[in-house]
C-alpha positions in Angstrom: -39.7 2.1 -5.3 -39.3 2.7 -9.1 -42.6 2.4 -11.2 -42.6 0.7 -14.5 -42.3 4.4 -16.1 -39.4 5.4 -13.8 -37.7 2.1 -14.4 -38.0 2.4 -18.2 -36.8 5.9 -18.1 -33.9 5.1 -16.0 -32.6 2.6 -18.6 -32.2 5.6 -21.1 -31.5 8.5 -18.6 -29.7 6.6 -15.7 -30.9 6.7 -12.2 -33.3 9.7 -11.0 -30.6 10.8 -8.3 -27.9 10.9 -10.7 -29.8 12.4 -13.6 -31.6 14.9 -11.7 -28.3 15.8 -9.7 -26.6 16.5 -12.8 -29.2 18.6 -14.1 -29.3 20.6 -10.6 -25.8 21.3 -11.2 -26.2 22.7 -14.7 -29.2 24.9 -13.4 -27.1 26.0 -10.4 -24.0 27.2 -12.7 -26.6 28.6 -15.3 -28.0 30.9 -12.5 -24.6 31.9 -11.3 -23.4 32.7 -14.8 -26.6 35.0 -15.2 -25.3 36.9 -12.5 -28.1 35.7 -10.1 -25.7 35.0 -7.0 -23.7 32.0 -6.2 -25.9 31.5 -3.2 -28.3 29.5 -5.2 -28.0 25.5 -4.9 -30.5 23.6 -6.7 -31.0 20.2 -5.7 -32.3 16.9 -7.5 -35.4 17.3 -5.7 -35.8 20.9 -7.0 -35.4 19.6 -10.4 -38.1 17.3 -9.8 -40.5 19.9 -8.5 -39.6 22.3 -11.2 -40.7 19.7 -13.8 -43.8 19.2 -12.0 -44.5 22.7 -11.9 -44.0 22.9 -15.7 -46.4 20.2 -16.1 -49.0 22.1 -14.0 -48.6 25.3 -16.0 -49.1 22.9 -19.3 -52.5 21.9 -17.5 -53.4 25.4 -16.6 -52.9 26.3 -20.4 -55.5 23.7 -21.2 -53.3 21.2 -22.4 -55.4 18.3 -20.7 -53.1 15.5 -22.0 -52.9 12.4 -19.9 -49.0 12.3 -20.2 -49.0 15.4 -18.2 -50.4 13.6 -15.2 -48.2 10.7 -15.9 -45.2 12.5 -15.9 -46.3 14.4 -12.5 -46.6 10.9 -11.0 -43.2 9.7 -12.4 -41.6 13.1 -11.0 -43.0 12.3 -7.4 -41.8 8.6 -7.8 -38.4 10.2 -8.6 -38.4 12.2 -5.4 -39.2 9.1 -3.4 -36.3 7.6 -5.0 -34.2 10.2 -4.0 -35.1 10.4 -0.6 -34.6 6.8 -0.3 -31.1 7.3 -1.6 -30.2 9.9 0.9 
């Protein structure tokens, strides 16, 4: 169930599952090319969680901007959509 935010972003970046899966493949390839092993396989859900963690790190730095919480909510909505597409 997409929110207004995820719907608007989806118009630009595509459906969350496709966009985050693409990012997951890029991160997996990056880790492999850095010599960190080929056993890592990052998923679309992992990408959302990493993005949430980045927002949490910004909040811990004192960046108390409302957009951090908005983005966290958007990434959790993306996870729900990914789960529903599974």
